[in-house]
N, C-alpha and C positions, 0 to 999 in steps of 0.2 A: 646608398651603399652599395657593396659588391659582395657577392658570396664567393668567399676564398677557400673553403674547404669543409669536409665533413667527415664524421665517423659515426657507423651504423652498425649496431649486430642485435642479436635476438638471442635472449636468454631460454625462453621455452620452459619456465619452470613452474610458475605458477600464473593464472589469468589476470590477477589485480596485485600481485605482491612481486617484488624483485627477489632473487635467491640471495640472502644476507652475506652468504659465504663467497659469491661470485665478485669478481674483477672485472665483469664483463662493461659495466658503466664506465669503470676507469678507462678501459681500453678504447672504447668510442671516445672519449675525450682526449685521449693522447693522439688518437688516429685523427681527429680535425686539427689539433695542433699540427702534427706531422702535415698533412695534407696542404695547410696554409703556410708550411714553413716558419711556423713561430715557436716560441720558447714560452713556458706558462707566464713569466714575467711580463711578456708583451700586452698580454689581455688586459684591456682597462675596464670593460664593464662584462659581467656575467649574470644572465637571467636564467637561474637554476629552474629545475623541475617544479620545486618548492610545494609541494602537496599537504603538507601540515600532518601526515601520518608518522607515528613514531619508527615504523619499520623503514619507510622509504625516504625519511629524512636523515636517519641514521646511516642508511647506506648512502645516500646522495653526499652527507657531510664527510664520510669516510672516504669517500672519492674525491672529492674537491679538495680534501686535506692532503691526499697523497699525490694529487697533480701539484697544487698549488702552495703546498706547504703547510704546516700546522699553525693555525689561528692565522690565516693570511688576512691582509687588509685590502691587498690589490688582487685581483680586479674586485672593484666594487660589486656587490651584492645585495640586489632589490628582490624584491618578491613580488610578482604581477598577478597571481591568482587571487589575491584577496580583493583585487580591484574587479576583476571580470567573472570571479567563480571558474569552477574546475567544468569546462565544457568537454569533456572526455577527448575524444580523438580530434576535437579542434583546438584543442588546447595549445599545442605546439605551433600552430599557424597564427593562432590569435596571437600568444606571446611573442614570435617572432616580429608580427606586423606591428606590435607595440614597442619594441626594443628598435626596430628601423624609424620609427617615428621618434623616439628618443634620441637616437643617432642624429638625425636630421637637425632635429631642434637643440641638441647638446644640453638636455634635460632629462636626467634620470629620476624617475620616484623613488621614494622612500619605502623600506620593506614595511609596509601597512600591515599592523598586527602583530608586530615582531618586536614590539617593545622592551620585552623580558625575553631574549631567547635563551633558550637550553643551555647552561653552560657545558654540559656533556658532548654537545655536537661542535664545540671549537669553531663556531660560525660568528662572523660580525656582519650580520644584515644592516644595510645602509639604513641609519636612523633618521636622516634627514635628505631630502632631495639634493640631488649633486648638478651643478651647473658648470659643465666645463665642456671641452672638446675633445673627446677620444678618438683614438684611432681604429683600435681592434674592439670588438665584442662577440660574446659568444652566447649561444642560447643551447641549453642541456634539455634533455627530457629522458627520464625513465618512465615508460608508459605502459598501459594495458599489454598483456601478451607477453611481456619482457622484452619491449622494443626498447633499445638505448638509442640515443642520437645527440650529437653534437654538432653544431655548425658555427663556422666563424664568418663574420661580417667586417669588412673594412669600410669604414667612413669615406666617403669622397668627397671631394671640394664640390660647392655648389655649382652645378652645370648649367643654371640659368634658368 
């Protein structure tokens, strides 16, 4: 895969919580799309921050709904933290590595532990593994210290 663009900013509101009234995370996601020259509909897979806390999940759900539309089905939405845990500052790079492996193999894992998603969030986590050949994938993070990030990757053909 190739990195095609990103959006990054800082909220500086609370050490471990995003500002629920802020739209900075949304701006980071939109900046990544703009940097890559994409529309939201172009993104096939999206690995969210997916930390499973009420404040952060509501913030992320609002962000994703604003960018991709209410109750969107594409991009496909797995959750990776249930497989590897939350390793704090290493989460973004760990989950990006897993996303790149998924892109390489064309297999996206289901959102483990999300069998009954909160209907108030209006998200549809991937319930079964997806086997397909996507072109575009995004990794998003709303991390400690108010750091927001979104990165776009393009799947490349096998270079041998």
